[in-house]
Kinemage of the C-alpha trace (Angstrom):
@kinemage 1
@onewidth
@group {chain A} dominant
@subgroup {mainchain}
@vectorlist {calphas} color= white
{ca met a 1} P 18.889 4.627 -5.390
{ca pro a 2} L 19.105 5.870 -1.800
{ca glu a 3} L 19.636 3.627 1.202
{ca met a 4} L 16.511 1.527 1.661
{ca ile a 5} L 15.146 1.271 5.200
{ca pro a 6} L 13.429 -2.057 5.990
{ca val a 7} L 9.918 -1.609 7.391
{ca val a 8} L 7.355 -3.852 9.057
{ca ser a 9} L 4.375 -4.003 6.712
{ca ser a 10} L 2.080 -6.573 5.150
{ca asn a 11} L 2.971 -5.381 1.629
{ca val a 12} L 5.949 -2.986 1.809
{ca ala a 13} L 9.492 -4.324 2.317
{ca ala a 14} L 11.521 -1.095 2.438
{ca val a 15} L 11.396 2.645 1.808
{ca gly a 16} L 14.012 5.234 0.890
{ca tyr a 17} L 14.252 8.965 0.201
{ca asp a 18} L 16.411 11.090 -2.090
{ca ser a 19} L 16.216 14.620 -0.675
{ca ser a 20} L 17.960 16.233 -3.684
{ca ser a 21} L 15.158 15.132 -6.020
{ca gln a 22} L 12.385 14.788 -3.379
{ca thr a 23} L 11.832 11.217 -4.545
{ca val a 24} L 10.441 8.450 -2.344
{ca tyr a 25} L 11.394 4.861 -3.206
{ca val a 26} L 9.062 2.065 -2.130
{ca arg a 27} L 10.017 -1.612 -2.504
{ca phe a 28} L 7.116 -3.985 -2.122
{ca leu a 29} L 7.339 -7.549 -0.804
{ca asp a 30} L 6.846 -8.869 -4.361
{ca gly a 31} L 10.156 -7.192 -5.305
{ca lys a 32} L 8.676 -4.350 -7.369
{ca thr a 33} L 10.016 -0.866 -6.634
{ca tyr a 34} L 8.122 2.341 -7.330
{ca ile a 35} L 9.207 5.967 -7.056
{ca tyr a 36} L 6.970 8.855 -6.014
{ca lys a 37} L 8.146 12.279 -7.205
{ca gly a 38} L 7.992 15.706 -5.567
{ca val a 39} L 7.429 14.408 -2.043
{ca pro a 40} L 8.485 16.732 0.821
{ca glu a 41} L 10.851 15.121 3.337
{ca ala a 42} L 8.305 15.601 6.147
{ca glu a 43} L 5.796 13.499 4.186
{ca phe a 44} L 8.407 10.729 3.822
{ca glu a 45} L 8.965 10.833 7.594
{ca asn a 46} L 5.198 10.511 8.100
{ca leu a 47} L 5.165 7.474 5.803
{ca lys a 48} L 8.144 5.844 7.517
{ca asn a 49} L 6.576 6.309 10.961
{ca ala a 50} L 2.977 5.446 10.055
{ca ala a 51} L 1.211 2.718 12.030
{ca ser a 52} L 0.293 1.138 8.688
{ca ile a 53} L 2.717 2.008 5.900
{ca gly a 54} L 0.588 0.410 3.178
{ca ser a 55} L -2.541 2.294 4.242
{ca tyr a 56} L -0.646 5.573 4.570
{ca leu a 57} L 0.881 5.110 1.132
{ca his a 58} L -2.513 4.393 -0.397
{ca arg a 59} L -4.235 7.316 1.355
{ca asn a 60} L -1.558 10.002 1.047
{ca phe a 61} L 0.613 9.125 -1.959
{ca lys a 62} L -1.353 7.155 -4.582
{ca asn a 63} L -3.386 9.956 -6.183
{ca val a 64} L -1.268 12.843 -4.898
{ca tyr a 65} L 2.241 12.358 -6.302
{ca pro a 66} L 3.259 11.167 -9.768
{ca tyr a 67} L 4.739 7.668 -9.566
{ca glu a 68} L 6.281 5.036 -11.768
{ca arg a 69} L 7.670 1.537 -11.490
{ca val a 70} L 11.466 1.430 -11.656
{ca glu a 71} L 12.181 -2.275 -11.136
């Protein structure tokens, strides 16, 4: 797992990115971590810098990239 960057969000605790596999890691406040596959690095930067990370994730990741729970 890449380095996780803490974020200020009502439901996301931290995010991380593995550029070699284009995988975004999202750890939620409830402790669950999900990965989103095939995400360009620019899209991860957009997520990290979004005014609302949870809303951005829902709008731009949920039905766009394949995802699965990893922990």
